[in-house]
N, C-alpha and C positions, 0 to 999 in steps of 0.2 A: 776216403775223399768224396765229398759231395759231387753230384753231376754238376757240369759247368758248360757254359755257352761263351764263346769268344767273339768279340766284335772288333774289327779293325777297319781302317780306311786309309786312302791316300798313300798307298805304297809306292806308286808312280815307278814301276819297274821299267828300266830302260837299258838298251845294250851299252850305253856309255857309262853306266854305273853298275858294273858287274858285282861289286861288293855287296849292294843292297840285295840284288837277286840271290846271291849266295846265302845271305842272312835270312831272306824270306823262305827259301827252299829248306834250309836247316830248321827254321822255325816250324814249318809244316811237318817235317819229318819227326819233330819231337813232340807233336801233339799226342796226348795220352788217351787212353780209352775212357778216362773219366769225362772227356769232352763230348757232349751230345751233338754240338753243331758249331759251325764257324760261319760268321756273317761277314762278308767283305762289302763295305757300304760305298763302293765307287772309287774310281781311279786306281784300280789294281795296276794298271799299265799307264805309262806316261802318254802313250798313244796306241791305239789299236786300229789298223787299217783294213781289217776284215778277216773273217774266219778262214779264208783261203790263203792266208799268209802262213809263213812258217816261224812266226815270232814266238819266242819263249817256250819252246818245247819241253825245257826242263821244268818249268813251272806247271805247265799243263800235266806233265807226268807226275809231279808231286801232288797235285790236287786229285788226280785220278787215284793214286795210292790211298789218299785219305778217304775218299768216298768208297773205295773198295773195302775199306775197314768199317764201313757202315757209320761213319761220321759224316753228318750231313754238311754240305757246303752250299751256302746261299750267297748269291752275287748280285749286286745292284749296279746299274751303269753309273759312271761319274761323268763329268764333263769331257774327260780325256779318252775314254774307252767305251763310248756309247754304242759303237758298232759291233761289240760282242754279241754273238747271235746264237742260234740253235745248235750249230755245229760245234761251237765251243762247249755248250752244255753236254752234248753227246761225248765229246772227247774226254771231258773232265768228270762228269757226273754231277756237276754243280747245277743248281737251279736258279735261274734268273728271276729276280723279284721286281715288282712294280715299285715305282717311287712317287709318293711315299706309301708305306704299308704298315698296317697295324697287326702285330702278332702278340700272342700270350705265351709267355715263357715262365715257368715256375710260379704260376699264379699272378704274374705281373703283366699289365697291359703295356706294351712297348711300341711306340711309333718310330719307325726307321725311316730315314731318307738320306740321300747323299749330302744335301744341304745347300746346293746352289740355288734351288727354287726359293729359298728363304732370303736370298740376297737381293730383294727387290729394288734397293736404292741404286744398284748398278744397272741402270736402264739400258746401256750400251751392250753389256754382256747378255741381258735378258733377250734382247732383240737378236743377237748373234746366235744365241741358244736356240730360239724358236726356228731360225732359218736352217741350221744344220741338223736339227732333229727331225725336220720334215721328211716324209717318205720320198718326195721327188728329189731332195738333195742327196739323201742317202743312196738311193738307187743310181743316181748319176755318178756319185763318187766311186761306188763299188764297181762300176763298169770300166773305170780307168785301169791302167797297168799298175802292178804293184809298185813299180819305181815312181810312177807318177803320184801315187798315193802317199808314199813316203815323203816325197818332196813337199806336197801339200801340207802334210802333218807337221813337218819341220817349220814351214812358214807360219802356220798357226801358232806353234810354240813360241817362235821369235816375237810375233805380234803380241801374244799373251803376256810375255815378259815385259815388253815395252809398255803396254797398257797398264800393267801393275804399277810401274814407276810413276805414272801420271796420276794415278788415282789415290784418294786418301784411304787409309785403313778403315775408316768408318763405312765408306761406301762399299767396300768389298766384304764387309761383315754382314751378318743377318740383320734384317729389319725386325725389331721386337714385336711390332704390331702384326707383322706377318707370322711370326712365331706363334703369337697368341691366337690369331685367327685360325691357324692350322691345328692347334691344340683343341680349340673349341669344336672345329669341324669333326675331329676325331674322338670327341666326347671325353676330354680330359684324361689322357692316358697317365700311368705312373711315370713313365720316362719317355723322353725324346732323345734319341741317339742319332747323331749325324757327324759328318766329316766336312770336307771341302775348304773350310776357312783356314785350316792349319793353326788354329788358336785353341789348343787343348784346354778344357777347363770343365768345371761342374757348376752349373747355375740352378739355384733354387727359385722356383717360380710359384707365387701364390695367385691363382687365377680363379675368380669367382668362388673362393672358398676351398679350391682344390690345390693340394701341394703336388707339384710336378718337378722332376729333376731333369734338366736339359744337359746332356753330356755331349761335349765336343771332342771327337777323337783326334789324335795327333797324326802328323804325317811321318813318313819314313825317309825323308830326305837326308837326315843326319843320323837319326837313331829310331828304331822301331818301337812304337808303343802300341798297346792293345788293352782292351777291357774284358775282364772276366765277370760274368754274371752267374751267381748260384743262388740257391734258396736263402743263403745267409746274407746276401747283399752283393755289392759291386766292388771291385778292386781294379786299379790302374796298374799296369806293369810295363817294363821296358825290356826289349830283347837284350 
Protein backbone atom coordinates (compact mmCIF):
# COMPACT_ATOMS: atom_id res chain seq x y z
CA UNK A 1 0.00 0.00 0.00
CA UNK A 2 1.30 3.50 -0.83
CA UNK A 3 1.62 6.09 1.89
CA UNK A 4 -1.54 8.10 2.41
CA UNK A 5 -2.72 11.33 3.96
CA UNK A 6 -6.29 11.73 5.22
CA UNK A 7 -8.32 14.95 5.23
CA UNK A 8 -11.63 15.47 6.99
CA UNK A 9 -13.69 18.31 8.37
CA UNK A 10 -16.91 19.26 10.11
CA UNK A 11 -17.28 16.21 12.33
CA UNK A 12 -19.21 18.38 14.82
CA UNK A 13 -18.82 16.03 17.78
CA UNK A 14 -21.42 16.70 20.43
CA UNK A 15 -22.66 14.98 23.58
CA UNK A 16 -26.17 14.88 22.11
CA UNK A 17 -24.99 12.75 19.17
CA UNK A 18 -22.98 9.92 20.79
CA UNK A 19 -23.27 7.68 17.72
CA UNK A 20 -21.15 10.12 15.68
CA UNK A 21 -18.55 10.27 18.46
CA UNK A 22 -18.44 6.47 18.56
CA UNK A 23 -18.06 6.35 14.77
CA UNK A 24 -15.24 8.90 14.84
CA UNK A 25 -13.32 7.16 17.63
CA UNK A 26 -13.72 3.87 15.76
CA UNK A 27 -12.45 5.57 12.61
CA UNK A 28 -9.34 6.84 14.43
CA UNK A 29 -8.67 3.42 15.93
CA UNK A 30 -8.73 1.85 12.46
CA UNK A 31 -6.22 4.22 10.89
CA UNK A 32 -3.43 2.03 9.54
CA UNK A 33 0.33 2.55 9.57
CA UNK A 34 0.23 3.37 5.86
CA UNK A 35 -1.20 6.76 6.86
CA UNK A 36 1.42 9.47 7.26
CA UNK A 37 -0.86 12.18 8.59
CA UNK A 38 -4.42 13.13 9.43
CA UNK A 39 -5.63 16.68 8.76
CA UNK A 40 -8.81 17.86 10.51
CA UNK A 41 -9.82 21.13 8.83
CA UNK A 42 -12.03 22.66 11.49
CA UNK A 43 -15.19 21.97 13.47
CA UNK A 44 -14.00 18.75 15.00
CA UNK A 45 -16.40 19.71 17.78
CA UNK A 46 -19.86 21.24 17.68
CA UNK A 47 -18.52 23.68 20.25
CA UNK A 48 -15.41 23.93 22.41
CA UNK A 49 -15.63 26.05 25.54
CA UNK A 50 -11.96 25.91 26.47
CA UNK A 51 -9.13 23.48 27.16
CA UNK A 52 -9.95 23.51 30.88
CA UNK A 53 -13.22 21.66 30.28
CA UNK A 54 -13.56 17.88 30.45
CA UNK A 55 -15.27 17.58 27.07
CA UNK A 56 -14.74 14.59 24.79
CA UNK A 57 -12.03 12.82 26.79
CA UNK A 58 -12.50 9.66 24.71
CA UNK A 59 -11.74 11.62 21.54
CA UNK A 60 -8.66 13.17 23.11
CA UNK A 61 -7.48 9.69 24.13
CA UNK A 62 -8.03 8.30 20.61
CA UNK A 63 -6.08 11.18 19.04
CA UNK A 64 -3.25 10.65 21.52
CA UNK A 65 -3.08 6.94 20.62
CA UNK A 66 -2.71 7.97 16.99
CA UNK A 67 0.13 10.42 17.60
CA UNK A 68 1.81 7.90 19.91
CA UNK A 69 2.00 5.65 16.84
CA UNK A 70 3.92 8.45 15.07
CA UNK A 71 0.98 9.31 12.81
CA UNK A 72 0.88 13.08 12.62
CA UNK A 73 -2.38 14.83 13.44
CA UNK A 74 -2.88 18.39 12.24
CA UNK A 75 -5.83 20.43 13.41
CA UNK A 76 -7.33 23.68 12.15
CA UNK A 77 -9.81 25.85 13.99
CA UNK A 78 -13.36 25.91 12.67
CA UNK A 79 -16.08 28.40 13.41
CA UNK A 80 -17.34 26.18 16.26
CA UNK A 81 -14.12 25.13 18.01
CA UNK A 82 -11.77 28.10 17.63
CA UNK A 83 -11.01 28.03 21.38
CA UNK A 84 -8.96 24.84 21.08
CA UNK A 85 -5.56 25.81 22.43
CA UNK A 86 -2.09 24.68 23.44
CA UNK A 87 -3.29 22.45 26.29
CA UNK A 88 -5.34 20.44 23.79
CA UNK A 89 -2.23 20.14 21.60
CA UNK A 90 -0.25 18.75 24.55
CA UNK A 91 -2.98 16.28 25.54
CA UNK A 92 -3.40 14.89 22.03
CA UNK A 93 -0.04 15.44 20.37
CA UNK A 94 -1.89 17.23 17.57
CA UNK A 95 -0.49 20.38 15.95
CA UNK A 96 -2.68 23.45 15.40
CA UNK A 97 -2.35 24.98 11.94
CA UNK A 98 -2.84 28.53 10.74
CA UNK A 99 -5.80 29.15 8.45
CA UNK A 100 -5.09 29.24 5.55
CA UNK A 101 -1.84 27.32 5.16
CA UNK A 102 0.05 26.00 2.15
CA UNK A 103 1.61 22.55 2.50
CA UNK A 104 3.43 20.22 0.12
CA UNK A 105 2.48 16.54 0.22
CA UNK A 106 3.72 13.90 -2.23
CA UNK A 107 5.03 16.65 -4.50
CA UNK A 108 1.70 18.52 -4.67
CA UNK A 109 1.10 22.05 -3.41
CA UNK A 110 -2.06 22.00 -1.30
CA UNK A 111 -3.78 25.02 0.20
CA UNK A 112 -5.79 24.16 3.31
CA UNK A 113 -8.43 26.24 5.08
CA UNK A 114 -11.60 25.70 7.06
CA UNK A 115 -13.58 27.56 4.42
CA UNK A 116 -15.54 30.15 6.35
CA UNK A 117 -13.21 32.98 5.33
CA UNK A 118 -14.15 32.27 1.70
CA UNK A 119 -17.85 32.96 2.40
CA UNK A 120 -17.53 36.73 2.08
CA UNK A 121 -21.10 37.26 0.85
CA UNK A 122 -22.31 36.44 4.37
CA UNK A 123 -21.42 39.85 5.77
CA UNK A 124 -23.31 39.26 9.02
CA UNK A 125 -21.34 36.11 9.75
CA UNK A 126 -17.99 37.69 8.88
CA UNK A 127 -18.70 40.54 11.31
CA UNK A 128 -19.64 38.06 14.05
CA UNK A 129 -16.51 36.02 13.28
CA UNK A 130 -14.26 39.06 13.67
CA UNK A 131 -15.85 39.83 17.02
CA UNK A 132 -15.54 36.40 18.64
CA UNK A 133 -12.04 35.76 17.26
CA UNK A 134 -10.69 38.91 18.92
CA UNK A 135 -8.33 38.32 21.84
CA UNK A 136 -10.42 40.55 24.12
CA UNK A 137 -13.61 38.53 23.48
CA UNK A 138 -11.84 35.18 23.93
CA UNK A 139 -10.14 36.26 27.16
CA UNK A 140 -13.42 37.56 28.58
CA UNK A 141 -15.26 34.37 27.61
CA UNK A 142 -12.64 32.04 29.09
CA UNK A 143 -12.84 33.84 32.45
CA UNK A 144 -16.49 32.81 32.81
CA UNK A 145 -17.49 29.63 34.62
CA UNK A 146 -17.80 26.40 32.63
CA UNK A 147 -21.57 26.39 33.05
CA UNK A 148 -21.83 29.95 31.77
CA UNK A 149 -19.71 29.08 28.76
CA UNK A 150 -21.88 26.06 27.93
CA UNK A 151 -24.98 28.24 28.13
CA UNK A 152 -23.47 30.87 25.82
CA UNK A 153 -22.29 28.21 23.36
CA UNK A 154 -25.79 26.72 23.21
CA UNK A 155 -27.28 30.17 22.58
CA UNK A 156 -24.84 30.71 19.72
CA UNK A 157 -25.85 27.35 18.24
CA UNK A 158 -29.54 28.26 18.38
CA UNK A 159 -28.91 31.66 16.78
CA UNK A 160 -26.79 30.03 14.08
CA UNK A 161 -29.57 27.61 13.15
CA UNK A 162 -32.12 30.42 13.02
CA UNK A 163 -29.86 32.57 10.87
CA UNK A 164 -29.27 29.72 8.43
CA UNK A 165 -33.01 29.47 7.79
CA UNK A 166 -33.15 33.15 6.89
CA UNK A 167 -30.24 33.14 4.47
CA UNK A 168 -30.04 31.84 0.93
CA UNK A 169 -27.80 28.89 0.16
CA UNK A 170 -25.76 31.12 -2.17
CA UNK A 171 -24.93 33.62 0.58
CA UNK A 172 -23.65 30.83 2.83
CA UNK A 173 -21.48 29.29 0.11
CA UNK A 174 -18.01 30.46 -0.95
CA UNK A 175 -17.57 33.58 -3.03
CA UNK A 176 -15.78 32.48 -6.20
CA UNK A 177 -13.94 35.79 -6.57
CA UNK A 178 -12.58 35.32 -3.05
CA UNK A 179 -11.57 31.75 -3.91
CA UNK A 180 -9.65 33.00 -6.96
CA UNK A 181 -8.05 35.84 -5.00
CA UNK A 182 -6.85 33.37 -2.38
CA UNK A 183 -5.49 30.96 -4.99
CA UNK A 184 -3.54 33.78 -6.64
CA UNK A 185 -2.25 34.94 -3.24
CA UNK A 186 -0.82 31.48 -2.64
CA UNK A 187 0.68 31.22 -6.13
CA UNK A 188 -1.72 28.77 -7.80
CA UNK A 189 -1.57 25.59 -5.70
CA UNK A 190 -2.50 22.22 -7.21
CA UNK A 191 -5.35 21.74 -4.72
CA UNK A 192 -7.51 23.83 -2.42
CA UNK A 193 -9.12 21.65 0.25
CA UNK A 194 -11.69 23.04 2.69
CA UNK A 195 -14.86 22.26 4.59
CA UNK A 196 -17.41 24.50 6.35
CA UNK A 197 -20.10 24.70 3.66
CA UNK A 198 -21.25 21.05 4.04
CA UNK A 199 -21.49 20.85 0.24
CA UNK A 200 -19.02 18.10 -0.68
CA UNK A 201 -17.85 18.30 -4.24
CA UNK A 202 -14.82 18.58 -6.51
CA UNK A 203 -14.50 21.70 -8.65
CA UNK A 204 -12.03 22.14 -11.52
CA UNK A 205 -10.70 25.69 -11.80
CA UNK A 206 -8.77 27.15 -14.73
CA UNK A 207 -7.15 30.29 -13.37
CA UNK A 208 -4.64 32.27 -15.43
CA UNK A 209 -3.71 29.08 -17.27
CA UNK A 210 -3.31 27.01 -14.09
CA UNK A 211 -5.45 23.93 -13.44
CA UNK A 212 -6.51 23.75 -9.79
CA UNK A 213 -8.82 21.33 -7.99
CA UNK A 214 -11.03 22.77 -5.24
CA UNK A 215 -12.20 19.93 -3.03
CA UNK A 216 -14.98 20.55 -0.52
CA UNK A 217 -15.09 18.05 2.34
CA UNK A 218 -18.38 16.67 3.64
CA UNK A 219 -19.70 16.87 7.19
CA UNK A 220 -20.39 14.08 9.68
CA UNK A 221 -23.94 15.03 10.70
CA UNK A 222 -25.40 12.00 8.95
CA UNK A 223 -22.49 9.92 7.72
CA UNK A 224 -18.76 10.42 7.89
CA UNK A 225 -16.78 11.25 4.77
CA UNK A 226 -13.08 11.76 4.29
CA UNK A 227 -10.51 12.26 1.56
CA UNK A 228 -7.43 10.14 0.98
CA UNK A 229 -4.49 11.64 -0.88
CA UNK A 230 -1.63 9.45 -2.14
CA UNK A 231 1.01 9.79 -4.82
CA UNK A 232 -1.52 8.09 -7.13
CA UNK A 233 -4.21 10.74 -6.65
CA UNK A 234 -7.27 11.46 -4.50
CA UNK A 235 -10.16 9.29 -3.38
CA UNK A 236 -13.30 10.18 -1.45
CA UNK A 237 -14.58 7.65 1.10
CA UNK A 238 -17.42 7.24 3.57
CA UNK A 239 -17.16 5.64 6.97
